[in-house]
C-alpha positions in Angstrom: 85.1 35.6 30.3 81.7 33.9 30.7 80.7 35.1 27.3 84.0 33.7 25.9 83.4 30.3 27.5 79.9 30.3 26.1 81.0 31.0 22.6 83.7 28.3 22.8 81.2 25.8 24.1 78.8 26.6 21.3 81.7 26.0 18.8 82.4 22.7 20.4 78.7 21.9 20.4 78.7 21.9 16.6 81.4 19.3 16.5 79.7 17.2 19.2 76.4 17.4 17.2 78.2 16.1 14.2 79.6 13.2 16.3 76.2 12.4 17.6 74.9 12.2 14.0 77.7 9.8 13.0 77.0 7.8 16.2 73.3 7.5 15.2 74.3 6.4 11.7 76.7 3.7 13.1 74.2 2.6 15.6 71.6 2.0 13.0 74.1 0.4 10.7 75.3 -2.1 13.3 71.7 -3.1 14.0 71.5 -4.4 10.4 75.1 -5.6 10.0 77.2 -8.2 11.6 80.9 -7.4 12.0 83.8 -9.7 12.5 87.5 -9.5 12.7 89.2 -11.1 9.7 91.2 -14.2 10.6 94.9 -13.7 10.4 95.7 -16.5 8.0 97.6 -16.9 4.8 94.5 -16.5 2.7 93.0 -13.6 4.5 92.6 -10.5 2.3 94.3 -8.2 4.7 96.4 -10.3 7.0 99.6 -9.1 5.5 101.2 -5.8 6.6 104.1 -5.0 4.3 105.7 -1.6 4.6 107.5 -0.6 1.4 110.2 2.0 1.4 109.4 4.5 -1.3 106.5 2.6 -2.7 103.6 3.8 -0.5 102.0 0.7 0.8 100.4 1.6 4.1 99.1 -1.8 5.3 97.2 -4.8 4.1 96.2 -5.5 7.7 92.9 -4.8 9.5 93.5 -4.5 13.2 91.3 -7.0 15.1 88.9 -5.6 17.5 86.1 -7.1 19.6 83.2 -4.8 20.1 81.0 -4.9 23.2 77.3 -4.4 22.9 76.7 -2.9 19.5 79.8 -2.9 17.3 81.3 0.5 16.5 78.8 2.6 18.5 80.5 5.6 19.9 79.1 7.2 23.0 79.5 11.0 22.8 79.1 12.9 26.0 79.1 16.7 26.7 80.3 17.2 30.3 79.1 20.5 31.8 80.7 21.9 34.9 78.4 23.2 37.7 81.0 24.9 39.9 80.8 28.7 40.2 82.8 30.3 37.6 83.8 27.1 35.9 81.2 26.9 33.2 78.0 28.3 31.7 74.9 28.8 33.9 71.5 27.0 33.6 70.1 29.4 31.0 73.2 29.3 29.0 73.2 25.5 29.2 69.7 25.4 27.9 70.7 27.6 25.1 73.6 25.4 24.2 71.4 22.3 24.1 69.0 24.1 21.8 72.0 25.0 19.5 73.0 21.4 19.6 69.5 20.3 18.6 69.6 22.8 15.8 72.9 21.5 14.4 71.7 17.9 14.7 68.4 18.8 13.0 70.2 20.6 10.1 72.6 17.6 9.8 69.8 15.1 9.5 67.3 17.1 7.5 68.9 16.5 4.1 68.6 12.8 4.8 64.9 12.9 5.4 63.8 13.4 1.8 63.1 10.7 -0.8 62.0 8.1 1.7 65.5 7.4 3.1 64.5 7.8 6.7 66.2 4.5 7.9 69.9 4.9 7.2 72.6 2.3 8.0 76.2 1.8 7.2 75.1 0.3 3.9 74.0 3.7 2.8 77.6 5.0 2.9 78.3 3.4 -0.5 76.9 4.5 -3.8 75.8 1.5 -5.8 74.2 1.1 -9.2 71.3 -0.6 -7.6 70.3 2.6 -5.7 67.1 4.3 -6.8 67.7 7.6 -8.6 66.1 9.5 -5.7 68.2 7.9 -2.9 70.0 10.7 -1.1 69.7 12.7 -4.3 70.6 16.1 -2.9 72.9 14.9 -0.1 76.3 16.5 0.0 78.0 17.2 3.3 81.3 18.8 4.1 81.3 16.8 7.3 81.4 13.6 5.3 83.8 14.9 2.6 87.2 13.1 2.8 90.6 14.8 2.3 92.9 13.7 -0.4 95.2 12.3 2.2 92.5 10.1 3.7 91.4 8.9 0.2 95.0 8.0 -0.7 95.4 6.1 2.5 92.4 4.0 1.5 93.8 3.4 -2.0 97.2 2.5 -0.5 95.8 -0.9 0.6 95.4 -2.0 -3.1 98.4 -3.3 -5.0 98.8 -2.6 -8.7 101.3 -4.0 -11.1 103.1 -2.3 -14.1 105.7 -3.2 -16.6 109.2 -1.6 -16.5 111.8 -1.7 -19.3 115.2 0.0 -19.0 114.0 2.0 -16.0 110.9 3.3 -17.9 107.3 2.6 -16.8 104.9 1.3 -19.4 101.5 3.0 -19.6 99.3 0.0 -18.7 98.7 -0.5 -14.9 97.1 -3.8 -13.9 95.0 -4.8 -11.0 96.0 -8.4 -11.6 99.6 -9.7 -11.3 98.9 -12.6 -13.6 97.6 -10.4 -16.3 100.6 -8.1 -16.0 102.9 -11.2 -16.3 101.0 -12.3 -19.4 101.5 -8.9 -20.9 105.2 -9.1 -20.3 105.6 -12.6 -21.8 108.1 -12.9 -24.6 109.4 -9.3 -24.1 113.1 -9.2 -23.3 114.2 -6.7 -20.7 110.6 -6.2 -19.5 109.8 -6.9 -15.8 106.7 -6.7 -13.6 106.9 -4.2 -10.7 104.5 -3.5 -7.9 103.3 -0.4 -6.2 100.1 0.8 -4.5 97.1 2.3 -6.1 97.5 5.7 -4.4 100.9 6.1 -6.1 99.3 6.1 -9.6 95.6 7.0 -9.3 95.8 10.7 -8.8 99.3 11.5 -10.2 99.1 9.4 -13.4 95.6 8.1 -14.1 93.6 11.2 -13.2 96.5 13.6 -13.8 95.6 15.7 -10.8 99.0 15.9 -9.2 100.8 14.5 -6.3 99.8 15.4 -2.7 101.9 14.7 0.4 102.5 11.0 0.4 105.3 8.4 0.4 108.0 9.0 -2.3 107.2 7.0 -5.5 109.3 4.3 -7.0 111.9 5.7 -9.5 109.9 4.6 -12.6 106.8 6.4 -11.3 108.7 9.5 -10.4 110.1 9.6 -13.9 106.7 8.9 -15.4 105.2 11.9 -13.6 108.0 14.2 -14.8 107.4 13.0 -18.4 103.7 13.5 -18.0 104.2 17.1 -17.0 106.2 17.6 -20.2 103.8 15.6 -22.3 100.2 16.0 -20.9 98.7 14.2 -23.8 100.3 10.9 -22.7 97.8 8.6 -21.0 98.2 5.9 -18.4 95.5 3.1 -18.2 94.2 1.4 -15.2 93.2 -2.1 -16.2 90.8 -4.2 -14.1 91.2 -7.9 -14.1 89.3 -9.8 -16.8 87.5 -11.9 -14.2 86.2 -8.7 -12.4 84.9 -7.3 -15.8 83.1 -10.6 -16.5 81.6 -10.4 -13.0 80.5 -6.8 -13.5 78.8 -7.8 -16.8 76.6 -10.2 -14.8 75.1 -7.1 -13.1 75.2 -5.0 -16.3 77.7 -2.7 -14.7 78.9 -0.2 -17.3 82.5 1.0 -16.6 84.2 4.2 -17.9 87.8 4.2 -19.0 90.2 3.7 -16.1 87.4 2.5 -13.8 87.3 -0.8 -12.0 84.2 -2.7 -10.6 83.7 -3.1 -6.9 81.4 -5.5 -5.1 79.7 -5.2 -1.7 77.6 -7.7 0.2 74.7 -6.6 2.4 75.1 -7.3 6.1 78.9 -7.8 5.7 81.2 -5.5 7.6 84.7 -5.9 9.1 85.7 -4.9 12.6 88.4 -2.2 12.6 90.2 0.1 15.0 87.9 3.0 13.9 84.6 1.1 14.0 83.0 -1.2 11.5 84.4 -1.0 8.0 82.3 -1.7 4.9 84.5 -3.7 2.5 84.5 -2.9 -1.2 86.0 -5.9 -3.1 87.6 -5.8 -6.4 86.6 -9.4 -7.0 83.2 -10.9 -6.4 84.6 -14.2 -5.4 86.4 -12.7 -2.4 83.1 -10.9 -1.5 81.2 -14.2 -1.5 84.0 -16.0 0.5 84.0 -13.4 3.2 80.2 -13.5 3.5 80.2 -17.3 3.7 82.9 -17.2 6.4 80.8 -14.8 8.4 77.7 -16.9 7.8 79.4 -20.0 9.2 79.3 -18.4 12.6 75.9 -16.6 12.1 73.4 -19.2 10.9 70.6 -16.6 10.9 72.1 -14.9 7.8 70.6 -15.8 4.4 72.4 -18.5 2.6 73.2 -16.3 -0.4 74.2 -12.6 0.1 72.6 -9.7 -1.7 75.5 -8.4 -3.9 75.5 -4.8 -5.0 77.9 -3.2 -7.4 79.7 0.1 -7.7 83.0 1.4 -9.2 86.2 3.0 -8.1 85.4 6.3 -9.9 81.9 6.4 -8.4 83.3 6.0 -4.9 86.2 8.5 -5.3 83.7 11.1 -6.4 81.5 10.3 -3.4 84.4 10.6 -1.0 85.6 13.9 -2.5 82.1 15.5 -2.4 80.6 13.8 0.7 77.6 12.5 -1.2 77.0 9.7 1.3 77.0 9.8 5.1 79.8 7.7 6.7 82.0 7.3 3.6 84.9 7.2 6.0 83.8 3.7 6.9 84.5 2.4 3.4 87.6 0.2 2.7 89.0 -1.2 -0.5 90.0 -4.9 -0.6 92.2 -6.4 -3.3 92.3 -10.1 -4.0 94.1 -12.4 -1.6 96.2 -13.7 -4.5 97.5 -10.3 -5.6 98.0 -9.1 -2.0 100.2 -12.2 -1.3 102.0 -11.8 -4.6 102.7 -8.1 -3.8 104.1 -9.0 -0.4 106.4 -11.7 -1.9 107.7 -9.3 -4.5 108.6 -6.8 -1.8 110.0 -9.5 0.6 111.2 -12.5 -1.5 111.9 -14.4 1.8 108.3 -14.7 2.7 
């Protein structure tokens, strides 16, 4: 029995060591970042919380949370029992601690190369401004996200498509206004809304549907047609404004990719710790930073904006190429979030 308890404790120690590593990362990140809870107002990016039957929106809301001491630092403890017969002895305890140190060391070792010794939550995002050697060989199963987790993140972003006679058109827009413009002058064509998770993997990437909310009828029909005609292609179209903003940073985008913008030292408080926001529009990124700065005068007047893309981040989340990718969150524009909510609930 004692040997069994020891083995079980060693198995637990591996998970505890992983938690310690994440805690270290969050601790270092919060030292460089300032988190705040988004204000629940009409223009807040995630103040709305629509739940769509059959459409897959999870929530546009970020739960407000006030952190004490350092925001998002999780204190991980390993409680050892000293009573006779209730736990491992002294020598075993020492052995367990050595095993924990081994796991912590092997977890941190890949991060020590290439000069990236001081990691923060900012390092959880892959940006085009990163040096080629930054975390070059880092890939961790501990940081790899499941498809369900990725889809939950994508579900916060509304997308718009055209429907005619119950059939979905192939263009999927990030901007409601541009979807409306595309439908202008076309009789019988209407603009519909869904969430990005409903179309990204099933239609854009053609990688099938995992367990998730049932799709709208047009999307369900489109998936069936795609299985019969795999050559058919659906297009994810970023807003023209975001493409122009990306050009300012010489951000080259692949087909079906969208630009994302992140501001250094900007993080949102969430129920699961600080969240690093990835904005689909630079203007919202700037606005959020200025709102934060109004209460933190020691921040620089202008933020350091870095750029990435949706496909870059999806790959990083799937492979675990950055520590702490679970802290990333996608943010759509306030205008499109509000429009999506009004389309779902016209009484708003």
